[in-house]
N, C-alpha and C positions, 0 to 999 in steps of 0.2 A: 790875150787870148779869149777874153769874154766876147761872146757874141757867136762863137763857132760852135759846131755841133748840132745835135737835133733837139727841137722844143717839144714839149707835150704838157698836157695838165698833170699837176701833181695830185697824188693820192692822200697828202697830209698839208695840213696848214703848217708853214715854216715856223710859225710863232711857237710851236710845240717844242721847238729846239731852244727856246728862249728859256724854258723852265730848267732848274739845275738836274733834275733827273732826265730830262730831254737831252741836255748836253752831255750826261753821263752816258746815255745810250748811243748818241751819235756824236762822239768827241771831236771830230774833224770839222764840225760846223763852226763857222765865224760868222758874226753879224756886223759889218762894216758900222761906223756911226753915223754916215751920212745919209742912209735911207733905210727902207725895209729889207732890203736884199739880204739872203743868206749866201754864203759861199762856202762851197766843200772843195777841198784841193788835196790831192796826193801828190806830193812832190817827186816820189820816187818814179811815178809812171806818167806825171803830167795830166793825170785825169782831173777834171773838174766838174762842178754842177753849180749853176746860179739860179735863183729864183727871182721871179718879179709878179706883181699882181697882173690878172688878167686886164685887158683894156675896160671891161664893164666893172672891175674893182670886186667882183663876187667870187673870186678863186685865185689860185696861184699856178703859174707856168713855171717849168723848169727847163734849162737848156744844160744838156750834157755833152761832154766831150773827152775822148780819151778811151784807153783800154778797159777801164773799171767803170762801172755804172753806178756811181757814188750815191746818187740820189734815190736810185732804185733800193740800195742797200740800206740807206736811211728810213726809207717809207717802210720796207719789210720789217725792219727793227722796230720803228715806233709802233707799228700796227700790231706786232705780236706783244710788244710791252703794253699796249692798250687792251689787247685781248685777254691779258693776264690781270687786268684790273689797275693797270698803271702802278705797280708798287714802287715803293722808294727805292733808294740805292740799296739798303740794307737786304732787299729780296733777292739780291744777285750773290752768286758764290764764284770763287775763282780756285778751282783745284790746279796745282802747278806740280808736275812730277818731271824726274829729268828727261823722259821721253816726250811730254806734250804738256801743253798748258790750254785751258779751255775756260769759258764762263757759261754759267747756267742761270736760269731765271725760275723762281719758285721753288724747285728743289732739284737735286741732282740728276733725277731721272726725266725731267721736263724739257722744256725748250733749251737748247744749249748751242754753243757754237766753239769750234777749235780756234785758237788765237794764233798768229804767226809766231814761231819760235825763234829765239836768236840761236844761231848756230855756235854755241859755246856750251861748255859743260857746267852744269849747275851743281855746286856742293850739296850733297844730302846730308840734312841734319836729322837729329833725333826724330822718333815717330811722333812725338807730342806736337813738333814744330810742323808737321805735314798734315794737321788736321784741317778740315776745310772752314774757311772763314769768309765773312762778307768781303766782296772786293769792292775797291773804292776808285776804279779807273774807268777807262772808256771800252765801248762795245761797238764794233763796227756793224755786225748784222748777228741776229739771234733767229733761228728757224725752228719750227715746230718738229719733235720727233714724231715719227710716223709709224 
């Protein structure tokens, strides 16, 4: 399926996803060993994004296909992360309740995103276990609260 969809210039350098925190921010990015290409893939929807250098070699092009704009989400997330000073993974928080789960950047009232929740009951533990702690997982997209 690589090669279908629409192509445009990328707003970020895909090499940013090679950094450990960059991979944390955009966890579905894969870098095959055979070239500089980055691939984002959502197997549930068939959405994909692939990158390649511009013919001049001074920028990047991205080709997206499917119902989700995976690269746009990665760009938005990376740009928000950079706008916050590119903090380490410890700068993220993940509050989880029986009703929802989300991730925030910087502080609980700052940039945040709701995460997809599995459709199952989560046992509630003591109040001590429900305190916010830094999250060490992936983030699909974070947006500024306005």
